[in-house]
Every structure is written in structure tokens, then in C-alpha cells.
MOPAC internal coordinates of N, CA, C and O (Angstrom, degrees):
PM7 1SCF
backbone

  N    0.0000 0     0.00 0     0.00 0    0    0    0
  C    1.4385 1     0.00 0     0.00 0    1    0    0
  C    1.4992 1   108.39 1     0.00 0    2    1    0
  O    1.2310 1   120.44 1   -78.34 1    3    2    1
  N    1.3159 1   116.77 1   101.66 1    3    2    1
  C    1.4450 1   124.52 1  -179.98 1    5    3    2
  C    1.5443 1   109.68 1   -83.27 1    6    5    3
  O    1.2310 1   122.24 1   -53.86 1    7    6    5
  N    1.3088 1   113.31 1   126.14 1    7    6    5
  C    1.4853 1   119.15 1   179.71 1    9    7    6
  C    1.5071 1   108.61 1  -105.15 1   10    9    7
  O    1.2310 1   121.29 1   -62.27 1   11   10    9
  N    1.3520 1   115.14 1   117.73 1   11   10    9
  C    1.4602 1   120.33 1  -179.44 1   13   11   10
  C    1.5433 1   109.94 1   -72.71 1   14   13   11
  O    1.2310 1   120.82 1   136.18 1   15   14   13
  N    1.2939 1   116.03 1   -43.82 1   15   14   13
  C    1.5450 1   117.44 1   178.45 1   17   15   14
  C    1.5224 1   106.36 1  -117.02 1   18   17   15
  O    1.2310 1   121.38 1   -28.57 1   19   18   17
  N    1.3220 1   114.97 1   151.43 1   19   18   17
  C    1.4848 1   117.48 1   176.46 1   21   19   18
  C    1.5319 1   111.53 1   -56.79 1   22   21   19
  O    1.2310 1   122.14 1   -35.44 1   23   22   21
  N    1.2890 1   113.51 1   144.56 1   23   22   21
  C    1.4504 1   122.48 1  -179.11 1   25   23   22
  C    1.5527 1   108.03 1  -127.14 1   26   25   23
  O    1.2310 1   121.15 1   -41.86 1   27   26   25
  N    1.3640 1   115.40 1   138.14 1   27   26   25
  C    1.4807 1   118.67 1   179.91 1   29   27   26
  C    1.5584 1   105.76 1  -108.63 1   30   29   27
  O    1.2310 1   123.67 1   -61.21 1   31   30   29
  N    1.3498 1   110.57 1   118.79 1   31   30   29
  C    1.4965 1   118.81 1   176.03 1   33   31   30
  C    1.4797 1   111.12 1  -111.53 1   34   33   31
  O    1.2310 1   120.95 1   -23.97 1   35   34   33
  N    1.3101 1   115.79 1   156.03 1   35   34   33
  C    1.4616 1   122.31 1  -176.37 1   37   35   34
  C    1.5398 1   107.55 1  -128.08 1   38   37   35
  O    1.2310 1   120.47 1   -47.79 1   39   38   37
  N    1.2825 1   116.70 1   132.21 1   39   38   37
  C    1.4587 1   123.52 1   177.63 1   41   39   38
  C    1.5209 1   107.82 1  -111.82 1   42   41   39
  O    1.2310 1   120.59 1   -55.42 1   43   42   41
  N    1.3753 1   116.48 1   124.58 1   43   42   41
  C    1.4265 1   120.45 1   176.90 1   45   43   42
  C    1.5565 1   108.48 1   -84.38 1   46   45   43
  O    1.2310 1   121.36 1   -78.92 1   47   46   45
  N    1.3181 1   115.00 1   101.08 1   47   46   45
  C    1.5082 1   120.88 1  -169.03 1   49   47   46
  C    1.5130 1   113.56 1  -108.58 1   50   49   47
  O    1.2310 1   123.42 1   -28.82 1   51   50   49
  N    1.2989 1   111.05 1   151.18 1   51   50   49
  C    1.4711 1   120.80 1   167.68 1   53   51   50
  C    1.5516 1   103.71 1  -121.21 1   54   53   51
  O    1.2310 1   120.77 1   -71.59 1   55   54   53
  N    1.3430 1   116.14 1   108.41 1   55   54   53
  C    1.3967 1   123.12 1  -171.18 1   57   55   54
  C    1.5287 1   110.79 1    58.74 1   58   57   55
  O    1.2310 1   118.50 1    62.42 1   59   58   57
  N    1.4090 1   120.46 1  -117.58 1   59   58   57
  C    1.4044 1   120.03 1  -176.20 1   61   59   58
  C    1.5233 1   113.26 1  -108.05 1   62   61   59
  O    1.2310 1   121.55 1  -159.14 1   63   62   61
  N    1.3549 1   114.64 1    20.86 1   63   62   61
  C    1.4591 1   121.51 1  -179.60 1   65   63   62
  C    1.5612 1   110.62 1  -128.80 1   66   65   63
  O    1.2310 1   120.32 1   -17.47 1   67   66   65
  N    1.2501 1   116.99 1   162.53 1   67   66   65
  C    1.4504 1   121.04 1   170.52 1   69   67   66
  C    1.5248 1   107.47 1   -64.28 1   70   69   67
  O    1.2310 1   118.59 1   -46.45 1   71   70   69
  N    1.3074 1   120.29 1   133.55 1   71   70   69
  C    1.4629 1   121.52 1   177.86 1   73   71   70
  C    1.5536 1   109.15 1   -70.66 1   74   73   71
  O    1.2310 1   120.90 1   -42.90 1   75   74   73
  N    1.3093 1   115.88 1   137.10 1   75   74   73
  C    1.4703 1   120.15 1   179.16 1   77   75   74
  C    1.5140 1   113.57 1   -57.25 1   78   77   75
  O    1.2310 1   122.95 1   143.20 1   79   78   77
  N    1.3749 1   111.96 1   -36.80 1   79   78   77
  C    1.5107 1   118.41 1   176.00 1   81   79   78
  C    1.5111 1   106.16 1  -123.97 1   82   81   79
  O    1.2310 1   120.84 1   -56.30 1   83   82   81
  N    1.3207 1   116.00 1   123.70 1   83   82   81
  C    1.3981 1   123.59 1  -175.33 1   85   83   82
  C    1.5519 1   113.46 1   -49.77 1   86   85   83
  O    1.2310 1   121.34 1   135.84 1   87   86   85
  N    1.3421 1   115.05 1   -44.16 1   87   86   85
  C    1.4679 1   120.75 1  -178.78 1   89   87   86
  C    1.4908 1   114.82 1   -66.12 1   90   89   87
  O    1.2310 1   120.72 1   165.37 1   91   90   89
  N    1.3713 1   116.23 1   -14.63 1   91   90   89
  C    1.4544 1   120.09 1   178.44 1   93   91   90
  C    1.5169 1   113.02 1   -96.75 1   94   93   91
  O    1.2310 1   119.97 1  -175.01 1   95   94   93
  N    1.2884 1   117.66 1     4.99 1   95   94   93
  C    1.4617 1   121.19 1  -177.45 1   97   95   94
  C    1.5513 1   108.37 1   -63.26 1   98   97   95
  O    1.2310 1   120.17 1   -37.15 1   99   98   97
  N    1.3276 1   117.28 1   142.85 1   99   98   97
  C    1.4676 1   121.96 1   177.73 1  101   99   98
  C    1.5530 1   108.27 1   -98.81 1  102  101   99
  O    1.2310 1   119.91 1   177.45 1  103  102  101
  N    1.2745 1   117.77 1    -2.55 1  103  102  101
  C    1.5216 1   119.58 1   177.35 1  105  103  102
  C    1.4795 1   111.32 1  -167.98 1  106  105  103
  O    1.2310 1   120.87 1   -37.82 1  107  106  105
  N    1.2874 1   115.95 1   142.18 1  107  106  105
  C    1.4846 1   121.96 1   172.87 1  109  107  106
  C    1.5224 1   107.14 1  -107.05 1  110  109  107
  O    1.2310 1   122.00 1   -69.71 1  111  110  109
  N    1.3345 1   113.78 1   110.29 1  111  110  109
  C    1.4008 1   121.18 1  -172.18 1  113  111  110
  C    1.5719 1   108.67 1   -95.55 1  114  113  111
  O    1.2310 1   120.44 1   -48.67 1  115  114  113
  N    1.3304 1   116.77 1   131.33 1  115  114  113
  C    1.4542 1   122.32 1  -178.57 1  117  115  114
  C    1.5136 1   111.41 1  -101.22 1  118  117  115
  O    1.2310 1   119.54 1   -40.75 1  119  118  117
  N    1.3208 1   118.49 1   139.25 1  119  118  117
  C    1.4440 1   124.34 1   176.71 1  121  119  118
  C    1.5518 1   106.63 1  -137.15 1  122  121  119
  O    1.2310 1   123.16 1   -38.45 1  123  122  121
  N    1.3690 1   111.54 1   141.55 1  123  122  121
  C    1.4959 1   118.65 1   173.99 1  125  123  122
  C    1.5188 1   102.41 1   -96.06 1  126  125  123
  O    1.2310 1   120.96 1   -42.29 1  127  126  125
  N    1.3467 1   115.77 1   137.71 1  127  126  125
  C    1.4023 1   124.41 1   173.78 1  129  127  126
  C    1.5083 1   107.63 1  -112.14 1  130  129  127
  O    1.2310 1   121.85 1   -58.13 1  131  130  129
  N    1.3562 1   114.06 1   121.87 1  131  130  129
  C    1.4780 1   118.47 1   177.15 1  133  131  130
  C    1.5078 1   106.41 1  -157.35 1  134  133  131
  O    1.2310 1   121.56 1   -35.81 1  135  134  133
  N    1.3490 1   114.62 1   144.19 1  135  134  133
  C    1.4296 1   122.41 1   178.60 1  137  135  134
  C    1.5249 1   113.17 1    51.35 1  138  137  135
  O    1.2310 1   120.49 1  -137.27 1  139  138  137
  N    1.3476 1   116.67 1    42.73 1  139  138  137
  C    1.4684 1   122.11 1   177.62 1  141  139  138
  C    1.5015 1   114.34 1    61.94 1  142  141  139
  O    1.2310 1   120.96 1  -152.38 1  143  142  141
  N    1.3419 1   115.76 1    27.62 1  143  142  141
  C    1.4701 1   121.46 1  -179.99 1  145  143  142
  C    1.5275 1   109.30 1  -136.67 1  146  145  143
  O    1.2310 1   120.55 1   -22.76 1  147  146  145
  N    1.3318 1   116.56 1   157.24 1  147  146  145
  C    1.4793 1   117.90 1   175.57 1  149  147  146
  C    1.5057 1   106.52 1  -117.03 1  150  149  147
  O    1.2310 1   122.52 1   -34.53 1  151  150  149
  N    1.3511 1   112.78 1   145.47 1  151  150  149
  C    1.4744 1   122.51 1   179.72 1  153  151  150
  C    1.5096 1   109.88 1  -133.22 1  154  153  151
  O    1.2310 1   120.80 1   -51.80 1  155  154  153
  N    1.3423 1   116.08 1   128.20 1  155  154  153
  C    1.4782 1   117.81 1   177.60 1  157  155  154
  C    1.5301 1   110.12 1   -55.12 1  158  157  155
  O    1.2310 1   121.15 1   -44.42 1  159  158  157
  N    1.3093 1   115.40 1   135.58 1  159  158  157
  C    1.4692 1   121.36 1  -179.19 1  161  159  158
  C    1.5168 1   113.38 1  -124.51 1  162  161  159
  O    1.2310 1   120.91 1  -171.13 1  163  162  161
  N    1.3026 1   115.86 1     8.87 1  163  162  161
  C    1.4853 1   117.46 1   177.55 1  165  163  162
  C    1.5131 1   114.20 1   126.75 1  166  165  163
  O    1.2310 1   122.60 1    -2.36 1  167  166  165
  N    1.2826 1   112.63 1   177.64 1  167  166  165
  C    1.4846 1   123.33 1   179.27 1  169  167  166
  C    1.5705 1   105.02 1  -122.73 1  170  169  167
  O    1.2310 1   121.54 1   -57.08 1  171  170  169
  N    1.3333 1   114.65 1   122.92 1  171  170  169
  C    1.4347 1   117.40 1   176.84 1  173  171  170
  C    1.4923 1   110.79 1   -81.29 1  174  173  171
  O    1.2310 1   120.99 1   -55.68 1  175  174  173
  N    1.3247 1   115.72 1   124.32 1  175  174  173
  C    1.4575 1   122.99 1  -176.02 1  177  175  174
  C    1.4967 1   105.42 1   -71.20 1  178  177  175
  O    1.2310 1   119.09 1   -54.10 1  179  178  177
  N    1.3414 1   119.34 1   125.90 1  179  178  177
  C    1.3972 1   125.88 1   179.15 1  181  179  178
  C    1.5262 1   110.68 1   -85.00 1  182  181  179
  O    1.2310 1   119.05 1   -65.22 1  183  182  181
  N    1.3294 1   119.41 1   114.78 1  183  182  181
  C    1.4677 1   121.21 1  -172.29 1  185  183  182
  C    1.5332 1   112.01 1   -70.12 1  186  185  183
  O    1.2310 1   119.25 1   150.29 1  187  186  185
  N    1.3329 1   119.04 1   -29.71 1  187  186  185
  C    1.4543 1   121.46 1   179.18 1  189  187  186
  C    1.5446 1   108.89 1  -170.08 1  190  189  187
  O    1.2310 1   120.57 1     6.47 1  191  190  189
  N    1.3128 1   116.52 1  -173.53 1  191  190  189
  C    1.4819 1   120.22 1   177.30 1  193  191  190
  C    1.4835 1   110.72 1   -87.60 1  194  193  191
  O    1.2310 1   120.16 1   174.38 1  195  194  193
  N    1.3076 1   117.31 1    -5.62 1  195  194  193
  C    1.4675 1   121.91 1  -179.96 1  197  195  194
  C    1.5277 1   112.96 1   -67.82 1  198  197  195
  O    1.2310 1   118.35 1   -59.96 1  199  198  197
  N    1.3028 1   120.75 1   120.04 1  199  198  197
  C    1.4098 1   122.85 1  -176.52 1  201  199  198
  C    1.5088 1   113.90 1   -55.58 1  202  201  199
  O    1.2310 1   119.19 1   143.40 1  203  202  201
  N    1.3377 1   119.15 1   -36.60 1  203  202  201
  C    1.4406 1   121.01 1   179.94 1  205  203  202
  C    1.4874 1   113.96 1   -70.30 1  206  205  203
  O    1.2310 1   120.09 1   144.46 1  207  206  205
  N    1.3661 1   117.44 1   -35.54 1  207  206  205
  C    1.4494 1   122.31 1   172.71 1  209  207  206
  C    1.4843 1   112.37 1   -59.95 1  210  209  207
  O    1.2310 1   121.18 1   136.18 1  211  210  209
  N    1.3537 1   115.34 1   -43.82 1  211  210  209
  C    1.4222 1   123.29 1   179.23 1  213  211  210
  C    1.5490 1   112.63 1   -64.10 1  214  213  211
  O    1.2310 1   122.75 1   137.02 1  215  214  213
  N    1.3154 1   112.33 1   -42.98 1  215  214  213
  C    1.4548 1   119.13 1   178.50 1  217  215  214
  C    1.5423 1   110.42 1   -62.30 1  218  217  215
  O    1.2310 1   119.96 1   137.74 1  219  218  217
  N    1.2774 1   117.68 1   -42.26 1  219  218  217
  C    1.4831 1   121.82 1   178.90 1  221  219  218
  C    1.5175 1   111.20 1   -64.97 1  222  221  219
  O    1.2310 1   119.85 1   145.09 1  223  222  221
  N    1.3246 1   117.90 1   -34.91 1  223  222  221
  C    1.4243 1   120.71 1   177.89 1  225  223  222
  C    1.5205 1   111.36 1   -68.41 1  226  225  223
  O    1.2310 1   119.78 1   140.71 1  227  226  225
  N    1.3146 1   118.03 1   -39.29 1  227  226  225
  C    1.4717 1   120.92 1   177.66 1  229  227  226
  C    1.5141 1   111.97 1   -66.52 1  230  229  227
  O    1.2310 1   121.30 1   137.36 1  231  230  229
  N    1.3238 1   115.12 1   -42.64 1  231  230  229
  C    1.4648 1   120.21 1  -178.69 1  233  231  230
  C    1.5143 1   110.57 1   -66.19 1  234  233  231
  O    1.2310 1   119.12 1   150.40 1  235  234  233
  N    1.2714 1   119.28 1   -29.60 1  235  234  233
  C    1.4827 1   123.78 1  -177.11 1  237  235  234
  C    1.5543 1   114.66 1   -76.46 1  238  237  235
  O    1.2310 1   120.74 1   163.58 1  239  238  237
  N    1.3136 1   116.20 1   -16.42 1  239  238  237
  C    1.4635 1   116.81 1  -171.48 1  241  239  238
  C    1.5478 1   116.00 1  -104.62 1  242  241  239
  O    1.2310 1   121.29 1  -179.19 1  243  242  241
  N    1.3291 1   115.14 1     0.81 1  243  242  241
  C    1.4685 1   117.58 1   171.59 1  245  243  242
  C    1.5640 1   113.61 1    93.05 1  246  245  243
  O    1.2310 1   120.55 1  -164.84 1  247  246  245
  N    1.2566 1   116.56 1    15.16 1  247  246  245
  C    1.4924 1   122.94 1   178.85 1  249  247  246
  C    1.5325 1   107.94 1   -59.99 1  250  249  247
  O    1.2310 1   120.17 1   -42.79 1  251  250  249
  N    1.3185 1   117.28 1   137.21 1  251  250  249
  C    1.4726 1   121.88 1   174.05 1  253  251  250
  C    1.4962 1   113.50 1  -101.73 1  254  253  251
  O    1.2310 1   120.96 1   148.50 1  255  254  253
  N    1.3775 1   115.76 1   -31.50 1  255  254  253
  C    1.4299 1   120.56 1  -179.14 1  257  255  254
  C    1.5294 1   110.98 1  -139.28 1  258  257  255
  O    1.2310 1   120.38 1   -42.13 1  259  258  257
  N    1.3263 1   116.87 1   137.87 1  259  258  257
  C    1.4629 1   122.45 1  -178.54 1  261  259  258
  C    1.4771 1   108.64 1  -121.24 1  262  261  259
  O    1.2310 1   120.80 1   -56.85 1  263  262  261
  N    1.3417 1   116.07 1   123.15 1  263  262  261
  C    1.4344 1   121.91 1   179.39 1  265  263  262
  C    1.5113 1   110.97 1  -108.73 1  266  265  263
  O    1.2310 1   119.49 1   -44.40 1  267  266  265
  N    1.3410 1   118.59 1   135.60 1  267  266  265
  C    1.4644 1   120.49 1  -174.00 1  269  267  266
  C    1.4910 1   110.36 1  -158.77 1  270  269  267
  O    1.2310 1   122.74 1    -5.88 1  271  270  269
  N    1.3707 1   112.35 1   174.12 1  271  270  269
  C    1.4597 1   118.60 1   171.24 1  273  271  270
  C    1.5434 1   109.02 1   -85.95 1  274  273  271
  O    1.2310 1   119.87 1    51.18 1  275  274  273
  N    1.3006 1   117.86 1  -128.82 1  275  274  273
  C    1.4540 1   119.00 1   178.27 1  277  275  274
  C    1.5653 1   108.66 1   -69.97 1  278  277  275
  O    1.2310 1   120.76 1   -30.50 1  279  278  277
  N    1.3663 1   116.16 1   149.50 1  279  278  277
  C    1.4593 1   118.62 1  -177.05 1  281  279  278
  C    1.5433 1   105.53 1  -149.16 1  282  281  279
  O    1.2310 1   121.43 1   -38.35 1  283  282  281
  N    1.3585 1   114.88 1   141.65 1  283  282  281
  C    1.4441 1   122.99 1   179.80 1  285  283  282
  C    1.5951 1   107.75 1   -61.76 1  286  285  283
  O    1.2310 1   120.83 1   -37.14 1  287  286  285
  N    1.3291 1   116.03 1   142.86 1  287  286  285
  C    1.5149 1   118.44 1   179.26 1  289  287  286
  C    1.5089 1   111.13 1   -59.30 1  290  289  287
  O    1.2310 1   119.87 1   138.02 1  291  290  289
  N    1.3454 1   117.85 1   -41.98 1  291  290  289
  C    1.4393 1   120.44 1   179.62 1  293  291  290
  C    1.5336 1   114.00 1   -60.23 1  294  293  291
  O    1.2310 1   120.83 1   138.27 1  295  294  293
  N    1.3114 1   116.02 1   -41.73 1  295  294  293
  C    1.4498 1   122.80 1   176.28 1  297  295  294
  C    1.5328 1   110.08 1   -62.00 1  298  297  295
  O    1.2310 1   121.38 1   131.35 1  299  298  297
  N    1.3229 1   114.97 1   -48.65 1  299  298  297
  C    1.4894 1   117.78 1  -179.38 1  301  299  298
  C    1.5017 1   111.95 1   -59.76 1  302  301  299
  O    1.2310 1   120.88 1   132.96 1  303  302  301
  N    1.3721 1   115.93 1   -47.04 1  303  302  301
  C    1.4292 1   119.73 1  -179.71 1  305  303  302
  C    1.5343 1   113.16 1   -61.37 1  306  305  303
  O    1.2310 1   120.01 1   143.00 1  307  306  305
  N    1.3154 1   117.59 1   -37.00 1  307  306  305
  C    1.4998 1   120.05 1   175.85 1  309  307  306
  C    1.5017 1   111.91 1   -64.50 1  310  309  307
  O    1.2310 1   119.76 1   134.48 1  311  310  309
  N    1.3140 1   118.06 1   -45.52 1  311  310  309
  C    1.4730 1   121.63 1   178.29 1  313  311  310
  C    1.4958 1   110.80 1   -59.26 1  314  313  311
  O    1.2310 1   121.72 1   129.75 1  315  314  313
  N    1.3623 1   114.32 1   -50.25 1  315  314  313
  C    1.5005 1   118.19 1  -175.91 1  317  315  314
  C    1.5425 1   111.04 1   -67.42 1  318  317  315
  O    1.2310 1   119.42 1   149.29 1  319  318  317
  N    1.3318 1   118.71 1   -30.71 1  319  318  317
  C    1.4355 1   120.55 1   176.17 1  321  319  318
  C    1.5628 1   110.74 1   -67.99 1  322  321  319
  O    1.2310 1   121.61 1   156.08 1  323  322  321
  N    1.3048 1   114.51 1   -23.92 1  323  322  321
  C    1.4797 1   120.18 1   178.21 1  325  323  322
  C    1.5266 1   111.63 1   -90.40 1  326  325  323
  O    1.2310 1   120.04 1  -172.00 1  327  326  325
  N    1.3432 1   117.52 1     8.00 1  327  326  325
  C    1.4348 1   119.34 1   173.29 1  329  327  326
  C    1.4737 1   115.42 1    94.10 1  330  329  327
  O    1.2310 1   119.48 1  -175.73 1  331  330  329
  N    1.3583 1   118.59 1     4.27 1  331  330  329
  C    1.4700 1   123.20 1  -177.24 1  333  331  330
  C    1.5406 1   109.35 1   -91.05 1  334  333  331
  O    1.2310 1   120.07 1   -45.37 1  335  334  333
  N    1.2847 1   117.48 1   134.63 1  335  334  333
  C    1.4601 1   121.02 1   173.14 1  337  335  334
  C    1.5418 1   105.97 1   -82.58 1  338  337  335
  O    1.2310 1   120.86 1   -53.05 1  339  338  337
  N    1.3279 1   115.96 1   126.95 1  339  338  337
  C    1.4690 1   122.93 1   177.58 1  341  339  338
  C    1.5031 1   111.27 1  -105.38 1  342  341  339
  O    1.2310 1   121.72 1   -56.77 1  343  342  341
  N    1.2804 1   114.31 1   123.23 1  343  342  341
  C    1.4852 1   121.88 1   176.84 1  345  343  342
  C    1.4821 1   109.98 1  -113.98 1  346  345  343
  O    1.2310 1   119.23 1   -89.33 1  347  346  345
  N    1.3631 1   119.08 1    90.67 1  347  346  345
  C    1.4409 1   122.85 1  -175.24 1  349  347  346
  C    1.5600 1   113.96 1   -94.04 1  350  349  347
  O    1.2310 1   122.43 1    -2.57 1  351  350  349
  N    1.3120 1   112.94 1   177.43 1  351  350  349
  C    1.4855 1   122.66 1   174.96 1  353  351  350
  C    1.5199 1   110.42 1    67.51 1  354  353  351
  O    1.2310 1   119.42 1  -146.66 1  355  354  353
  N    1.3361 1   118.71 1    33.34 1  355  354  353
  C    1.4581 1   121.14 1   177.95 1  357  355  354
  C    1.4859 1   108.14 1  -108.69 1  358  357  355
  O    1.2310 1   121.26 1   -30.96 1  359  358  357
  N    1.3395 1   115.19 1   149.04 1  359  358  357
  C    1.4322 1   123.11 1  -179.75 1  361  359  358
  C    1.5341 1   107.16 1  -136.82 1  362  361  359
  O    1.2310 1   120.57 1   -29.24 1  363  362  361
  N    1.3550 1   116.52 1   150.76 1  363  362  361
  C    1.4528 1   122.66 1   177.00 1  365  363  362
  C    1.5006 1   111.18 1   140.24 1  366  365  363
  O    1.2310 1   121.90 1    -3.73 1  367  366  365
  N    1.3289 1   113.97 1   176.27 1  367  366  365
  C    1.4513 1   122.22 1   177.93 1  369  367  366
  C    1.4960 1   108.47 1   -73.49 1  370  369  367
  O    1.2310 1   120.24 1   -14.11 1  371  370  369
  N    1.3458 1   117.16 1   165.89 1  371  370  369
  C    1.4514 1   120.47 1   176.59 1  373  371  370
  C    1.5216 1   111.35 1   -54.86 1  374  373  371
  O    1.2310 1   121.36 1   132.57 1  375  374  373
  N    1.3154 1   115.00 1   -47.43 1  375  374  373
  C    1.4923 1   120.26 1  -177.90 1  377  375  374
  C    1.4703 1   112.69 1   -64.94 1  378  377  375
  O    1.2310 1   119.28 1   138.11 1  379  378  377
  N    1.3579 1   118.98 1   -41.89 1  379  378  377
  C    1.4743 1   119.89 1   174.82 1  381  379  378
  C    1.4944 1   112.94 1   -60.00 1  382  381  379
  O    1.2310 1   119.84 1   136.55 1  383  382  381
  N    1.2963 1   117.92 1   -43.45 1  383  382  381
  C    1.4821 1   122.97 1  -178.62 1  385  383  382
  C    1.4989 1   110.13 1   -66.75 1  386  385  383
  O    1.2310 1   119.61 1   134.12 1  387  386  385
  N    1.2819 1   118.34 1   -45.88 1  387  386  385
  C    1.4847 1   121.07 1   179.53 1  389  387  386
  C    1.4925 1   110.90 1   -63.64 1  390  389  387
  O    1.2310 1   119.04 1   135.66 1  391  390  389
  N    1.3084 1   119.44 1   -44.34 1  391  390  389
  C    1.4570 1   122.72 1   177.80 1  393  391  390
  C    1.5271 1   110.88 1   -64.62 1  394  393  391
  O    1.2310 1   120.94 1   139.55 1  395  394  393
  N    1.3500 1   115.80 1   -40.45 1  395  394  393
  C    1.5031 1   119.07 1   178.16 1  397  395  394
  C    1.5082 1   110.42 1   -66.02 1  398  397  395
  O    1.2310 1   119.01 1   146.47 1  399  398  397
  N    1.2964 1   119.49 1   -33.53 1  399  398  397
  C    1.4433 1   123.70 1   179.66 1  401  399  398
  C    1.5882 1   108.37 1   -68.93 1  402  401  399
  O    1.2310 1   121.88 1   133.92 1  403  402  401
  N    1.3005 1   114.00 1   -46.08 1  403  402  401
  C    1.4810 1   117.29 1   179.67 1  405  403  402
  C    1.5341 1   113.81 1   -65.84 1  406  405  403
  O    1.2310 1   120.85 1   147.76 1  407  406  405
  N    1.2820 1   115.97 1   -32.24 1  407  406  405
  C    1.4764 1   121.27 1   179.64 1  409  407  406
  C    1.5048 1   113.77 1   -92.93 1  410  409  407
  O    1.2310 1   120.25 1  -176.25 1  411  410  409
  N    1.3090 1   117.13 1     3.75 1  411  410  409
  C    1.4727 1   124.30 1   179.61 1  413  411  410
  C    1.5717 1   109.70 1    54.92 1  414  413  411
  O    1.2310 1   121.71 1  -135.18 1  415  414  413
  N    1.4030 1   114.34 1    44.82 1  415  414  413
  C    1.4402 1   121.58 1  -178.54 1  417  415  414
  C    1.5128 1   111.97 1  -128.34 1  418  417  415
  O    1.2310 1   121.07 1  -142.65 1  419  418  417
  N    1.3478 1   115.56 1    37.35 1  419  418  417
  C    1.4962 1   117.81 1  -179.09 1  421  419  418
  C    1.5002 1   111.67 1   -67.53 1  422  421  419
  O    1.2310 1   119.88 1   156.20 1  423  422  421
  N    1.3744 1   117.83 1   -23.80 1  423  422  421
  C    1.4472 1   120.45 1   178.91 1  425  423  422
  C    1.5275 1   110.40 1   -56.86 1  426  425  423
  O    1.2310 1   119.35 1   151.91 1  427  426  425
  N    1.3359 1   118.85 1   -28.09 1  427  426  425
  C    1.4614 1   120.89 1   178.17 1  429  427  426
  C    1.5005 1   112.34 1   -69.93 1  430  429  427
  O    1.2310 1   120.20 1   162.48 1  431  430  429
  N    1.3368 1   117.22 1   -17.52 1  431  430  429
  C    1.4472 1   122.18 1  -178.33 1  433  431  430
  C    1.5389 1   112.40 1  -106.80 1  434  433  431
  O    1.2310 1   120.28 1  -165.98 1  435  434  433
  N    1.3337 1   117.08 1    14.02 1  435  434  433
  C    1.4498 1   119.70 1  -179.43 1  437  435  434
  C    1.5272 1   112.24 1   -65.18 1  438  437  435
  O    1.2310 1   122.53 1   -36.99 1  439  438  437
  N    1.3217 1   112.75 1   143.01 1  439  438  437
  C    1.5151 1   116.90 1   175.76 1  441  439  438
  C    1.5168 1   110.61 1   -61.28 1  442  441  439
  O    1.2310 1   119.94 1   -30.77 1  443  442  441
  N    1.2887 1   117.73 1   149.23 1  443  442  441
  C    1.4926 1   120.44 1   179.39 1  445  443  442
  C    1.5334 1   110.08 1   -57.22 1  446  445  443
  O    1.2310 1   121.49 1   -42.60 1  447  446  445
  N    1.3170 1   114.75 1   137.40 1  447  446  445
  C    1.4412 1   120.93 1   179.38 1  449  447  446
  C    1.5510 1   117.03 1    81.52 1  450  449  447
  O    1.2310 1   121.29 1  -175.45 1  451  450  449
  N    1.3236 1   115.14 1     4.55 1  451  450  449
  C    1.4970 1   118.09 1   177.71 1  453  451  450
  C    1.5035 1   107.96 1  -112.40 1  454  453  451
  O    1.2310 1   121.64 1   -23.79 1  455  454  453
  N    1.2906 1   114.47 1   156.21 1  455  454  453
  C    1.4834 1   120.09 1   178.74 1  457  455  454
  C    1.4905 1   111.27 1  -116.86 1  458  457  455
  O    1.2310 1   121.31 1  -105.19 1  459  458  457
  N    1.3502 1   115.10 1    74.81 1  459  458  457
  C    1.4897 1   120.90 1   179.94 1  461  459  458
  C    1.4532 1   109.72 1   -72.72 1  462  461  459
  O    1.2310 1   120.10 1   180.00 1  463  462  461

């Protein structure tokens, strides 16, 4: 997957893995994707456990793609309405997810019972 312009993606993580449920993430980790590589771009400070506060924080920082496990429909709709591509129902370590994203093989990391 060749990226012409840098892209900012966000992973909803619990420690070093994607959180099973987006709203239970303890950190939103940012990565810049350019030239078929990923580069750490920071950690988004989570203002509270409120899903709308978290959504506002993601929308404010320029994220283009949000990768997560399960996600509330309202949260997903809010992110997509703000122009963010949401890729839900993913599981795996940060590295697995980032490599899967770069290789366009996230379907290999789909949560059981989902058709990503």
C-alpha cells in the first residue's frame, strides 16, 4: 500500500494491543504512515471515559483512519461524519495491526464471528 501523502492513523489500544472494546481503551496511539512505513506520532490524551469526549479528541487531532475492536454505533457514526475512516472489529498487537494495515490484510486480524 503506497501512501503518496502522509496519513495519521489512530489505534484504540489497551496496553500494547488493540482494545477489544474501543471505549475500554487506555490509550489512543497515533502513527504516521508514509512510504510504506509507520512512525510513532504520539499518544492522544484521553479526556475522560465519556465516548463523546473521546470522539471530540480524535476529531481535533487530524486523524484520517481509526482502527479498533468493537465500537458503539453512535461513536462510529460521529467519527465517520467527521471524515475519519473507521476500521472496526480488529484484534492483535500494535505491530500486527500496523503491518496488516500496510499490507492491506486486516481481514486476517478480524475478531471471531465478524466479516471484516
